[in-house]
N, C-alpha and C positions, 0 to 999 in steps of 0.2 A: 858714266857714274853720276849718281845724284846724292844729295844730302837731305835726309828727312828731318823735318822739324815739326813737333807738335804745335798746333795753333788753336786758338779759340774758335775761329771761323774761317775755313779755307776759302770761302766765297770772297772774302776781302782781298784775295790775291789774284782774282781772275777778272778779266774784262768781261762784261762792262761794269762789274760790281767792285772794281778795284777801289780800295779805300786806303789812301796813303798813310794817314795817321794810324790806323789799325795795323797796317803792314809794318810800319816802323816800330810800333810798340811791341809787336810779336818777335821782332828780330833783335831786341835789346836784352842783354844779360842783366838781370835785375840786381845782381850782387857784384858786378864789376869783373866777374870771371869770364873767360872766353865762352862764346856761344856754343851750347851743347847741341850736337846733331848726330845722326846715324848715317853712315855711308852705305848706300844700297845700289845694286846694279839694275833693279827692275821693280815693277809694281808688286809682283808676287812677294818679293823679299820685303818690300816696304810694308805691305799688309801684315806679314808675320812679325816684323819688328814692332809695329804700332800696337798689335795685340799684346805682345809680351810686355811692352812698355806700359800699357794700360794696366796689366795685371800687377806690375811692380808699383805703379804710382797712384792708382785709383782705389778708393775704399770699397767700391762696388762697381759692377759693370755699368757703364754709361756711354753715350755717344762720344766719339773722339775724332778730331780733325787733324789732318797733317798736310804739309806741302812738301814738294820736292824741289830743291834748289839745284839747278844743273851745275856740274863741276866747272863748266866753261864760264858761267856767271861769276863764280868766285875768282877764277883766274883773271877775268877781265879787270877786276878791281884789286889784283895782286894780293888776294887773300890766300892763306895757306891753311892746311888742317894738320892735326896730329892725332894719332890714335890715342885714346885714353880709356882703358878698361875700368879705371877707378875701382869702386867697391861693388860693382854690378855682379850679381851672382847668377848670371845666365849666360851660357856660352855664345849664343848669337848676339846678344846685346854687348857682351865684352868685345867680340870681334869687330863689331860695326860702330861702336861709340867713338866719336871724334869731337874735337873742339876746333872752332874756326878761330884762327889767329889773325890779328891785325885789323879787326873790325872796330874802328873808332867812330866817333860821331860824324866826322866829315865823310868817311867812306860809306857809312850807313845811309846818309842822306842821298848820296849819288846812286848807290845800289838800289834803294827804294824807288827813286825816280826812274830808274831803268827797268824795274820789274815788269811793267805792263808789256814791254816789247819782247819779253821772253816767253810769254804764254805759260806761266807757272802752272804745273799740275798740282792739283789738290784733291783730297778725298775726305769724305765724312764716312766713318764706319758707324752705322747705327747700333744701338744697344743690343738688339736681337742678334745681329751678325757677330758682334763682339762676344756675346755669351757663347754662341756656337763655336766660334773659332778658338776661344779660350779652352773649351773642352778638347778640341783637336790638339792644341798645343800641349796639353797635359799628357797626351798619348804619343807625341812626336818623338822619334828616335834621337833627335838632336835637342836635348834640353827638356824633355818631358818632366822628369822628376824635379828639376830646378824650377820649372814654370809652376808646378804645384806648390813648391816650397815658398814661392814669392807671395802667394795669397793665403798661406796658412794663418789661421787665427783671425781672419777678417770675415765677419758674418756675411757680407754681401757676395762673397765668393764661395759660400758653403756648398752650393750645388756641384762644384767641381770635385768635392770629396766623395760624392755618391757615384756608384757605378752607372754607366750610361744606360738609358732606357732601351729595351729591346722592342723592335717594331712588331 
């Protein structure tokens, strides 16, 4: 199992481009609450989650990066997670949303120092791919109507309201 976290640049987490300061900044909760992540079993699920997450959080389709933190990494630093569906109105995001508990400044520094040895997986989903996959999500049997509702009223996502083009 892995924990997905949206980041500004996934490259900062991978060798040889590892950037300690950027990595640390990406793993800090800005408002003092537990760090928000999504529990995913594989890359395919991670891609689905990040697409729906983008539809929920972004004003328009744009590139989005994420990293996958291995569950074993969290265990090594005695971190735990709890499921937190919160006010998320999409079934997949509700099921997978978790908070990391116990991540204080001391633990964060040690965890970030250890990141390069874990070969952290990261991925950038380009805007064009995001646009295509968002269209697929709106037609998905698990949450399609909810996905469409996430973007309702935001002009950058208007193309999803139109019927798909025929080849």
